[in-house]
C-alpha positions as CSV (number, residue, x, y, z in Angstrom):
1,M,18.4,28.5,6.5
2,S,21.0,26.1,5.2
3,R,19.9,23.6,7.7
4,W,16.6,23.0,5.5
5,V,19.0,23.1,2.0
6,R,21.4,20.7,3.2
7,G,19.1,18.1,4.3
8,P,17.7,15.8,1.9
9,L,13.9,15.7,0.6
10,P,11.6,13.4,2.5
11,R,10.6,10.4,0.2
12,L,7.5,10.1,-1.1
13,G,5.9,6.9,0.2
14,L,4.5,4.5,-2.2
15,R,0.9,5.5,-1.7
16,A,1.9,9.1,-3.1
17,R,4.1,7.7,-5.7
18,L,1.2,5.6,-6.9
19,L,-1.1,9.0,-6.8
20,A,1.6,11.4,-8.4
21,L,1.9,9.0,-11.1
22,G,-1.6,8.0,-11.9
23,V,-1.9,11.4,-11.7
24,L,0.3,12.4,-14.0
25,G,-1.5,9.6,-16.3
26,L,-4.5,11.6,-16.3
27,A,-3.5,15.3,-17.1
28,V,-1.5,13.4,-19.6
29,G,-4.4,12.1,-20.5
30,F,-6.6,14.9,-20.6
31,A,-4.5,17.8,-22.2
32,F,-4.6,14.7,-24.8
33,G,-7.4,14.2,-25.3
34,G,-8.5,18.5,-24.6
35,T,-5.9,19.2,-27.7
36,L,-7.2,16.5,-30.2
37,L,-10.7,17.5,-29.1
38,V,-10.5,21.3,-30.1
39,G,-8.5,20.5,-32.8
40,A,-11.6,18.2,-34.5
41,L,-14.2,20.6,-33.0
42,G,-12.8,23.7,-34.5
43,W,-11.8,21.8,-37.5
44,T,-15.7,20.1,-38.2
45,L,-16.5,24.0,-37.9
46,Q,-14.3,25.3,-40.6
47,R,-15.3,22.8,-42.6
48,S,-19.0,23.3,-41.8
49,V,-18.3,27.4,-42.8
50,D,-17.0,26.5,-46.6
51,E,-19.4,23.8,-46.8
52,E,-22.1,26.3,-46.7
53,A,-19.9,28.9,-48.7
54,L,-19.1,26.9,-51.2
55,R,-22.5,25.7,-51.8
56,T,-24.1,29.6,-52.3
57,A,-20.8,30.0,-54.8
58,D,-21.3,26.5,-56.4
59,A,-25.3,28.2,-56.5
60,V,-24.4,31.8,-57.7
61,A,-22.1,30.1,-60.4
62,L,-24.6,28.2,-62.1
63,L,-27.0,31.9,-62.0
64,T,-23.9,33.3,-63.8
65,A,-23.3,30.3,-66.0
66,E,-27.1,30.7,-66.8
67,D,-26.9,34.8,-67.1
68,A,-29.4,35.3,-64.8
69,L,-27.5,37.3,-62.1
70,P,-29.7,40.3,-61.6
71,D,-29.7,43.1,-63.7
72,P,-29.0,46.0,-62.7
73,L,-26.3,46.1,-60.7
74,P,-27.8,48.0,-57.7
75,D,-30.0,44.6,-57.4
76,P,-28.8,42.2,-55.0
77,L,-28.1,38.7,-55.4
78,P,-30.9,36.6,-54.2
79,V,-28.5,35.5,-50.8
80,A,-29.7,35.0,-47.5
81,G,-28.7,38.1,-45.9
82,G,-26.5,38.7,-42.2
83,Q,-25.2,35.5,-42.7
84,L,-22.9,35.5,-45.7
85,R,-21.2,38.1,-48.7
86,V,-21.7,37.2,-51.7
87,Q,-20.0,39.4,-54.6
88,V,-19.6,38.1,-58.8
89,V,-16.6,40.4,-59.9
90,D,-14.7,40.0,-64.0
91,V,-11.1,39.6,-65.1
92,Q,-10.4,43.5,-64.1
93,G,-11.7,43.3,-60.9
94,R,-14.8,44.8,-60.8
95,I,-17.9,43.4,-59.5
96,R,-20.7,42.7,-61.8
97,A,-22.7,41.2,-58.8
98,A,-23.7,41.4,-54.8
99,S,-25.7,40.5,-52.0
100,I,-27.8,42.9,-50.1
101,D,-25.3,43.5,-47.5
102,A,-22.0,43.0,-49.3
103,D,-19.9,46.4,-50.7
104,R,-20.5,47.0,-54.3
105,L,-17.7,49.4,-54.8
106,V,-14.4,46.8,-53.4
107,P,-14.1,43.4,-53.9
108,M,-13.3,41.5,-50.8
109,L,-10.0,39.9,-51.7
110,G,-7.4,42.2,-53.9
111,P,-5.9,42.2,-57.3
112,D,-3.2,40.3,-55.5
113,E,-4.9,37.7,-53.3
114,L,-7.3,36.4,-56.3
115,R,-6.7,34.0,-58.9
116,P,-9.1,33.8,-61.7
117,G,-10.0,29.8,-62.9
118,Q,-9.6,28.6,-59.7
119,R,-11.2,27.9,-56.1
120,Q,-9.8,29.6,-52.8
121,R,-10.7,29.6,-49.8
122,L,-8.9,31.9,-47.4
123,V,-9.2,33.8,-44.1
124,V,-9.2,37.8,-44.3
125,D,-10.0,40.8,-42.0
126,G,-13.4,41.1,-41.7
127,R,-13.8,45.2,-42.3
128,R,-13.6,43.8,-45.5
129,A,-16.4,41.6,-45.6
130,G,-18.8,44.6,-43.3
131,M,-18.5,41.5,-40.7
132,P,-16.8,41.9,-37.6
133,G,-13.8,39.7,-36.7
134,P,-12.0,37.2,-39.2
135,V,-14.2,35.8,-42.0
136,R,-13.8,33.3,-44.8
137,V,-13.4,33.6,-48.3
138,V,-14.0,31.1,-50.6
139,T,-13.6,32.3,-54.8
140,V,-15.5,29.7,-57.6
141,P,-15.1,30.1,-60.9
142,A,-18.5,31.1,-62.8
143,G,-19.1,32.7,-66.4
144,T,-18.2,31.7,-69.4
145,P,-14.8,31.8,-71.2
146,Q,-15.7,34.7,-73.1
147,E,-16.6,36.5,-70.5
148,P,-15.1,34.8,-67.3
149,R,-16.3,35.8,-63.6
150,T,-15.0,35.0,-60.2
151,V,-18.2,34.4,-57.3
152,L,-16.6,35.3,-53.6
153,V,-18.4,34.4,-50.8
154,A,-18.2,35.6,-47.4
155,K,-18.8,34.2,-44.0
156,S,-18.2,35.1,-40.5
157,L,-15.6,32.8,-38.2
158,T,-17.1,34.6,-34.7
159,D,-18.9,32.0,-33.8
160,V,-16.8,29.1,-34.5
161,R,-14.3,31.4,-32.6
162,H,-16.5,31.6,-29.8
163,S,-17.7,28.1,-29.7
164,L,-14.2,26.7,-29.8
165,R,-13.4,29.5,-27.3
166,V,-16.1,28.3,-24.8
167,V,-14.9,24.8,-24.9
168,R,-11.6,25.6,-24.1
169,N,-12.4,27.9,-21.4
170,L,-14.8,24.1,-20.1
171,L,-12.1,22.2,-20.3
172,L,-9.7,24.6,-19.1
173,V,-11.8,24.6,-16.0
174,G,-13.4,21.1,-16.2
175,F,-10.2,19.0,-16.6
176,P,-7.8,20.1,-13.4
177,L,-11.2,19.9,-11.2
178,L,-12.1,16.1,-12.6
179,V,-8.3,15.1,-12.4
180,A,-8.5,16.9,-9.0
181,G,-11.6,15.0,-8.2
182,L,-10.2,12.0,-9.2
183,G,-7.0,12.1,-7.5
184,V,-8.9,12.2,-3.9
185,V,-10.8,8.8,-5.2
186,A,-8.4,7.3,-6.1
187,W,-5.8,7.7,-3.2
188,R,-8.8,6.8,-1.4
189,V,-8.6,3.4,-2.9
190,V,-5.1,3.5,-3.2
191,G,-4.9,3.0,0.3
192,A,-8.0,0.4,1.1
193,T,-5.3,-1.5,-1.8
194,L,-2.6,-1.0,0.4
195,R,-3.8,-1.4,4.0
196,P,-3.6,-4.9,3.4
197,V,0.8,-4.2,2.7
198,E,0.3,-2.1,5.9
199,Q,-0.8,-4.7,8.0
200,L,2.0,-7.8,6.6
201,R,4.2,-5.0,7.6
202,S,2.9,-4.0,11.0
203,G,2.8,-7.9,11.9
204,A,6.1,-8.2,10.7
205,A,7.3,-5.4,12.8
206,E,5.9,-7.0,15.8
207,I,6.9,-10.2,14.8
208,T,10.7,-9.4,15.7
209,G,10.0,-8.8,18.9
210,R,7.4,-11.3,19.8
211,A,7.9,-14.8,21.4
212,G,5.2,-17.3,20.3
213,A,4.2,-18.2,17.2
214,E,4.9,-15.9,14.3
215,R,2.0,-15.4,11.8
216,L,1.1,-12.8,9.1
217,P,-2.5,-11.8,9.0
218,V,-3.6,-13.0,5.8
219,P,-5.9,-10.8,3.4
220,A,-9.9,-12.1,3.2
221,G,-9.4,-11.0,-0.4
222,Q,-7.6,-14.1,-3.1
223,D,-5.7,-11.3,-4.9
224,E,-1.5,-10.8,-5.0
225,I,-0.9,-10.2,-1.7
226,H,-3.5,-12.8,-0.4
227,R,-1.1,-14.9,-1.9
228,L,1.9,-12.7,-0.5
229,A,0.9,-13.7,2.8
230,V,0.7,-17.1,2.4
231,T,3.4,-17.0,1.2
232,L,5.1,-15.0,3.7
233,N,3.6,-17.1,6.6
234,D,4.7,-20.9,5.0
235,M,8.4,-18.8,4.9
236,L,7.8,-18.0,8.7
237,D,7.1,-21.7,9.4
238,R,9.9,-23.6,7.5
239,L,12.6,-20.5,9.3
240,A,10.6,-21.4,12.7
241,A,11.4,-25.1,12.3
242,S,14.5,-24.4,10.7
243,R,15.6,-22.6,14.2
244,D,13.8,-24.8,16.3
245,R,16.1,-27.8,14.7
246,Q,19.1,-25.3,14.8
247,R,18.9,-25.0,18.3
248,A,17.9,-28.6,18.9
249,F,21.2,-29.9,17.3
250,V,23.6,-26.9,18.9
251,A,22.2,-28.1,22.2
252,D,22.4,-31.8,21.5
253,A,25.6,-31.6,19.7
254,A,26.8,-29.8,23.6
255,H,25.8,-32.3,25.5
256,E,26.8,-35.3,23.4
257,L,30.5,-32.8,23.4
258,R,31.0,-32.4,27.1
259,S,29.9,-35.9,28.1
260,P,33.4,-37.4,26.9
261,L,34.8,-34.2,28.1
262,T,33.1,-35.0,31.8
263,N,34.7,-38.2,31.4
264,M,38.3,-37.4,30.7
265,R,38.2,-34.6,32.7
266,T,37.3,-36.9,35.7
267,E,39.3,-39.3,34.5
268,L,42.6,-36.7,34.8
269,E,41.4,-35.1,38.6
270,V,40.9,-39.2,39.7
271,A,44.9,-39.9,38.9
272,R,46.0,-36.4,40.1
273,R,44.6,-37.6,43.5
274,L,46.1,-40.6,43.4
275,G,49.3,-40.0,42.8
276,D,51.8,-42.3,42.2
277,D,49.1,-45.2,42.9
278,T,47.8,-44.2,39.4
279,D,47.6,-46.7,36.8
280,W,48.5,-44.2,33.6
281,P,48.2,-47.2,31.3
282,A,44.5,-47.9,32.3
283,V,44.0,-43.7,32.5
284,A,46.1,-43.3,28.9
285,D,43.4,-46.0,27.2
286,D,40.2,-44.0,28.7
287,L,41.4,-41.4,27.4
288,L,42.5,-42.5,24.1
289,A,38.9,-44.2,23.9
290,D,37.3,-40.9,25.0
291,T,39.3,-39.2,22.5
292,E,38.3,-41.6,19.6
293,R,34.6,-41.1,20.6
294,L,35.2,-37.3,20.9
295,S,37.0,-37.5,17.0
296,R,34.0,-39.3,16.4
297,L,31.2,-36.9,17.2
298,V,32.8,-34.1,15.5
299,D,33.2,-35.6,12.4
300,D,30.0,-36.5,12.7
301,L,28.9,-32.9,13.2
302,L,31.5,-31.7,10.1
303,L,29.6,-34.4,7.8
304,L,25.5,-33.3,8.4
305,A,26.9,-29.8,8.8
306,R,28.6,-30.2,5.0
307,L,25.1,-31.3,3.9
308,D,23.3,-29.4,5.0
309,E,25.3,-26.8,3.2
310,Q,25.3,-28.8,0.3
311,D,21.4,-29.4,0.4
312,A,20.4,-27.1,-2.8
313,R,23.6,-28.8,-4.6
314,P,24.3,-31.3,-7.0
315,A,25.1,-34.8,-5.0
316,P,28.6,-35.9,-7.0
317,V,27.5,-38.3,-9.5
318,G,29.7,-41.3,-10.7
319,P,29.2,-45.2,-12.2
320,V,29.5,-47.0,-8.8
321,E,30.0,-51.4,-8.7
322,L,27.9,-52.5,-5.5
323,G,29.8,-56.1,-5.5
324,E,33.4,-54.4,-5.2
325,L,32.1,-51.5,-2.7
326,V,30.7,-54.6,-0.5
327,R,34.2,-56.5,-0.9
328,A,36.0,-53.5,0.7
329,V,33.4,-52.7,3.3
330,A,33.4,-56.0,4.7
331,A,36.8,-56.6,4.6
332,R,37.0,-54.3,7.3
333,Y,35.2,-56.5,9.6
334,P,35.9,-60.1,10.8
335,S,33.9,-63.2,9.3
336,P,32.4,-64.0,11.2
337,P,29.9,-62.2,12.8
338,L,29.4,-61.0,9.1
339,R,28.1,-63.0,6.4
340,L,28.6,-61.4,3.3
341,T,26.3,-62.5,0.2
342,L,26.9,-61.0,-3.7
343,P,25.1,-61.3,-7.2
344,D,26.7,-63.4,-9.9
345,G,27.6,-60.3,-11.8
346,P,28.4,-57.1,-11.5
347,L,25.7,-54.3,-10.1
348,W,26.2,-50.5,-11.2
349,V,25.0,-47.9,-9.3
350,E,25.0,-44.0,-9.7
351,G,26.5,-42.1,-6.7
352,D,29.9,-41.1,-4.9
353,A,31.5,-44.7,-3.4
354,G,32.9,-42.4,-0.3
355,E,29.2,-41.3,0.7
356,L,28.2,-44.7,-0.4
357,R,30.8,-46.7,1.7
358,R,30.2,-44.1,5.2
359,V,26.6,-45.7,4.2
360,L,27.5,-49.3,4.5
361,V,30.3,-48.7,7.3
362,N,27.0,-47.2,9.5
363,L,25.1,-49.7,8.5
364,V,27.2,-52.4,9.7
365,D,28.4,-50.5,12.4
366,N,25.0,-50.3,14.0
367,A,24.2,-53.9,13.2
368,L,27.2,-55.3,14.7
369,R,26.5,-53.4,18.2
370,H,23.2,-55.2,18.3
371,A,23.3,-58.6,17.0
372,R,23.5,-61.7,19.1
373,T,25.5,-63.8,17.0
374,G,25.9,-62.2,13.2
375,V,25.5,-59.7,10.8
376,E,24.3,-60.5,7.0
377,L,25.2,-57.6,4.2
378,A,23.8,-58.9,0.9
379,V,23.1,-56.9,-2.5
380,S,20.7,-57.6,-4.8
381,G,18.7,-56.4,-7.8
382,P,17.7,-55.0,-9.8
383,D,14.2,-54.0,-9.0
384,G,12.6,-52.1,-10.9
385,A,15.3,-49.0,-10.7
386,Y,17.0,-49.3,-8.0
387,H,19.8,-52.3,-7.0
388,L,19.0,-53.4,-3.2
389,V,21.6,-53.7,-0.5
390,T,20.3,-55.1,3.2
391,V,21.4,-55.2,6.3
392,T,20.3,-57.8,8.3
393,D,21.2,-58.7,12.2
394,D,19.7,-61.1,15.0
395,G,19.3,-58.5,17.8
396,P,16.4,-57.2,18.9
397,G,14.9,-54.9,16.6
398,V,13.2,-51.8,16.3
399,P,9.5,-51.3,17.5
400,A,8.0,-49.8,13.9
401,A,6.4,-47.4,16.1
402,D,10.5,-46.2,16.2
403,R,11.3,-46.4,13.1
404,E,11.2,-43.1,11.5
405,R,12.6,-41.3,14.5
406,V,15.7,-43.3,14.6
407,F,16.5,-41.5,11.3
408,A,16.7,-38.5,13.6
409,R,19.5,-36.2,14.6
410,F,21.0,-37.2,18.0
411,T,18.1,-40.1,18.8
412,R,19.0,-43.4,20.4
413,L,16.3,-45.6,21.8
414,D,16.2,-46.6,25.9
415,D,18.3,-49.8,25.0
416,A,21.0,-47.8,23.6
417,R,21.7,-44.8,26.0
418,A,24.1,-46.9,27.6
419,R,27.8,-45.4,26.6
420,D,29.7,-48.5,25.6
421,A,26.3,-49.8,23.6
422,G,26.0,-46.9,21.5
423,G,27.6,-43.5,19.8
424,A,25.8,-40.0,19.4
425,G,23.1,-40.9,17.3
426,L,24.1,-39.5,14.1
427,G,25.0,-42.2,12.4
428,L,21.5,-43.2,10.8
429,A,20.7,-39.7,10.2
430,I,24.0,-39.2,8.3
431,V,22.7,-42.9,6.3
432,R,19.3,-41.1,5.2
433,E,21.2,-37.9,3.9
434,L,23.3,-39.5,2.0
435,V,21.5,-42.0,0.8
436,R,19.2,-39.1,-0.3
437,R,21.7,-37.7,-2.0
438,A,22.2,-40.4,-4.5
439,G,19.0,-40.2,-5.4
440,G,17.6,-43.2,-3.3
441,A,15.9,-44.4,-0.5
442,V,16.5,-46.8,3.0
443,E,14.3,-48.0,4.7
444,L,14.2,-50.5,7.9
445,A,11.7,-53.3,8.8
446,D,11.7,-56.4,10.6
447,A,14.2,-59.7,9.8
448,T,12.2,-62.4,11.7
449,P,8.5,-61.1,11.9
450,G,6.4,-62.5,15.0
451,A,9.9,-63.8,16.6
452,A,11.2,-63.0,20.0
453,A,13.6,-61.0,18.9
454,P,13.2,-60.3,15.5
455,G,16.0,-58.7,14.5
456,L,16.7,-55.6,11.9
457,R,16.5,-55.6,8.2
458,A,18.2,-52.2,6.6
459,T,16.9,-52.0,3.1
460,V,18.9,-49.2,0.8
461,R,17.1,-48.9,-1.7
462,L,20.1,-47.0,-5.2
463,P,19.1,-46.2,-9.2
464,A,20.7,-48.9,-11.1
465,L,22.6,-47.6,-14.0
466,A,23.8,-49.8,-17.3
467,E,27.0,-51.4,-17.5
468,P,29.4,-48.0,-18.7
469,D,31.8,-48.6,-21.5
470,P,35.1,-49.6,-20.7
471,E,36.6,-46.9,-22.3
């Protein structure tokens, strides 16, 4: 027994909770409505009884005022028999006239209940009027100031109470049956409504252990569940694409990291076998070159990882003067082969100076790697809302079909796959990410269209700023 007491009660499912809330709401609504119905019916029936009794009392009062009451007393008042009991009493409580079924000796109201000169409505025991059950008694002043009278009219409330009891019993029996029937209908309706949700849950459970396309079933109706399924499928597509990119990134990174490590290991093994015949200065130079290559690759990977992490954050913004930035970058390279073209005045852009410097360095390094005679670094503007930085070389160029692909990570064209010809294929990917963070764009085009060696022109568009305040 203790095992059942200690165990937690099973939690109701969404379908059961919705049904419970709906049935509870219906029960409360029906109870409130039934109470109002019975109250309104009782008030209406009571009002009809009062109106009938008062009409009779007013008619008898009019006869009394006109001294037209039957005389002597044994003659009954001209009222409908069986339904009403009528008495006319004086201030001493003596009965002066009565209907055919009314008591002619004892008034229906006692001296302590009767208020001469006032209209009253009371409920008394029916035995006073010779009727079963409770009765409604109304009083109306009558007569003259010299001979005041009071008209008493009684009508049984048995029919009213019986009608209310019948209606109440019908409601007590009918409402639970109606709530139960609606509960059954609601159970099926809620089940049909939540069936697409269960299908989504089952689909999500199957996706966890299934390879291949990951799609949830989309309901046919254009409702909230349909939109939820579409949104979840879009999310799954983005997650799948992100996972594929991550896998490819990890595989490419592992491959690129393995290459310099393999070279270093091979050089060390060869040097150990040669023993005293090893040219250790040459080995050190080769190891240093591989180490530098490995360091650059790790730095590029860390930078891309940081950019991916900061993708949802706003990029640092500050005024940067392009002429000064380009001069600082050009100072790192001999002239020739690098040629510099600057504008007449300062050109200000928004962005991070360090990130923009990295953009120019990557573009210039890439251009120098493929140029035959030289590279031109130029600044111009404004071009609409942007200032332009172009890096132009006279190398073999990039085919139009590959100009978008070269911005992907670890992408190298066939003529740049040699170890000495290029890096790991991350330079242009970093350029695009940094330019995008600055609010600009980068594009590639032929430097000399139609030539045998068309060269390549990389154009960077950066948002232009007005000259900042010297303060």
